[in-house]
C-alpha positions in Angstrom: 56.8 -58.0 -32.4 54.2 -56.3 -30.3 54.1 -52.5 -29.9 54.2 -51.1 -26.6 50.5 -50.3 -26.7 49.7 -53.7 -27.4 51.9 -55.0 -24.5 50.1 -52.6 -22.2 46.6 -53.8 -23.6 47.6 -57.4 -23.1 48.3 -56.9 -19.4 45.0 -55.3 -18.7 42.2 -57.6 -17.7 40.0 -58.5 -20.4 36.8 -57.9 -18.6 33.9 -55.7 -19.9 33.0 -52.9 -17.5 29.4 -51.8 -17.3 29.6 -48.0 -17.3 26.0 -47.3 -17.8 25.2 -47.3 -14.1 28.0 -44.8 -13.7 26.9 -42.6 -16.5 23.4 -42.7 -15.1 24.6 -41.6 -11.6 26.6 -38.7 -13.4 23.4 -37.7 -15.3 21.4 -37.6 -12.2 23.9 -35.7 -10.3 24.1 -33.2 -13.2 20.2 -32.9 -13.3 20.1 -32.2 -9.6 22.7 -29.6 -9.7 21.1 -28.0 -12.6 17.6 -28.3 -11.0 18.9 -26.7 -7.9 20.9 -24.0 -9.6 17.9 -23.1 -11.8 15.4 -23.1 -8.9 17.7 -21.1 -6.5 18.5 -18.3 -9.1 15.0 -17.9 -10.5 12.3 -19.2 -8.3 13.8 -18.2 -5.0 14.3 -14.5 -6.3 10.7 -14.5 -7.5 9.4 -15.9 -4.3 11.2 -13.4 -2.1 9.8 -10.6 -4.6 6.3 -12.0 -4.0 6.6 -12.1 -0.3 8.0 -8.6 -0.2 4.9 -7.3 -2.4 2.6 -9.2 -0.2 4.0 -7.5 2.9 3.9 -4.1 1.4 0.6 -4.3 0.0 -0.9 -5.7 3.4 0.7 -2.8 5.2 -1.0 -0.3 2.9 -4.3 -2.0 3.0 -4.1 -1.8 6.9 -3.4 1.8 6.7 -6.1 2.4 4.2 -8.8 0.2 6.3 -7.7 2.4 9.3 -8.3 5.5 7.5 -11.8 4.3 5.9 -12.9 3.3 9.4 -11.9 6.7 10.8 -13.7 8.4 7.8 -16.9 6.3 8.4 -16.8 7.0 12.1 -16.5 10.8 11.8 -17.8 12.0 8.4 -21.3 12.2 9.5 -20.7 13.6 12.9 -18.2 16.1 11.4 -20.6 17.2 8.7 -23.4 17.5 11.2 -21.3 19.5 13.8 -20.0 21.7 11.1 -23.6 22.5 9.8 -24.7 23.0 13.3 -21.9 25.4 14.1 -22.5 27.3 10.8 -26.1 27.7 12.0 -25.1 28.9 15.3 -22.5 31.5 14.1 -25.0 32.6 11.6 -27.6 33.1 14.3 -25.0 35.1 16.4 -24.1 37.2 13.5 -27.7 38.1 12.8 -28.0 39.1 16.4 -24.8 41.2 16.2 -26.1 42.9 13.0 -29.3 43.8 14.7 -27.5 45.1 17.7 -25.3 47.2 15.6 -28.3 48.6 13.7 -30.0 49.7 17.1 -26.5 51.2 18.2 -25.9 52.9 14.9 -22.5 51.4 14.4 -21.0 49.2 11.5 -21.3 45.5 12.3 -17.6 45.2 11.3 -16.7 47.1 14.5 -18.1 44.3 16.7 -15.3 42.4 18.0 -15.3 38.7 16.4 -17.8 39.7 13.7 -14.9 39.6 10.9 -13.7 36.3 12.3 -17.2 34.8 12.3 -17.7 35.9 8.8 -14.4 34.3 7.7 -15.3 31.1 9.6 -18.7 31.0 7.6 -16.9 31.2 4.2 -14.3 28.5 5.3 -17.0 26.3 6.7 -19.2 26.5 3.7 -16.3 25.8 1.5 -15.3 22.6 3.6 -19.0 21.5 3.7 -19.0 21.5 0.0 -15.8 19.7 -0.3 -17.3 17.1 2.2 -20.2 16.4 0.0 -18.2 16.2 -3.2 -15.1 14.3 -1.9 -16.5 11.1 -0.6 -15.2 7.5 -0.5 -16.1 5.5 -3.5 -15.9 2.3 -1.4 -16.6 1.0 2.1 -14.8 -1.4 4.6 
C-alpha cells in the first residue's frame, strides 16, 4: 500500500522545472537592492558632505578674495596717507613749539597739541604694524 506522501507525489506532474532562471532573477534583484542600499547609505551621504564643504569653502574664498582685493587697493594709499599726515602734523607741532617759545608758554598749553602728540604716537605704531603685518599671498 502507498503512503499518503507517495499518493500526493504520484498525482503531481512528472515534469522537471528549471529554477535556474528564477534563481538568477532573485540573485539579480538581491544584488540591485544591495547596490542601491549601499550606495544610498554611504555614497549619497559622502557626496552631500563634499557638496556642503565645496559651498562653504567657496564662500570663505570669495570673502577672502574680497578682503585681499580691498587690502591691495588701499594698503599703499593708506600707508602713504598716514605718512603724509604724520609729516604734516609733525610740521604743525614744530610751528606750535616755536610759537610757544616766542610767547614764553608751555607748548602743552596750546589747544590740540596733546591730541597731535597722541596722534603721532598712534600713527607711528600703525605705520609699524602696516609694514610688519602684510599679506603673504596675492590674488
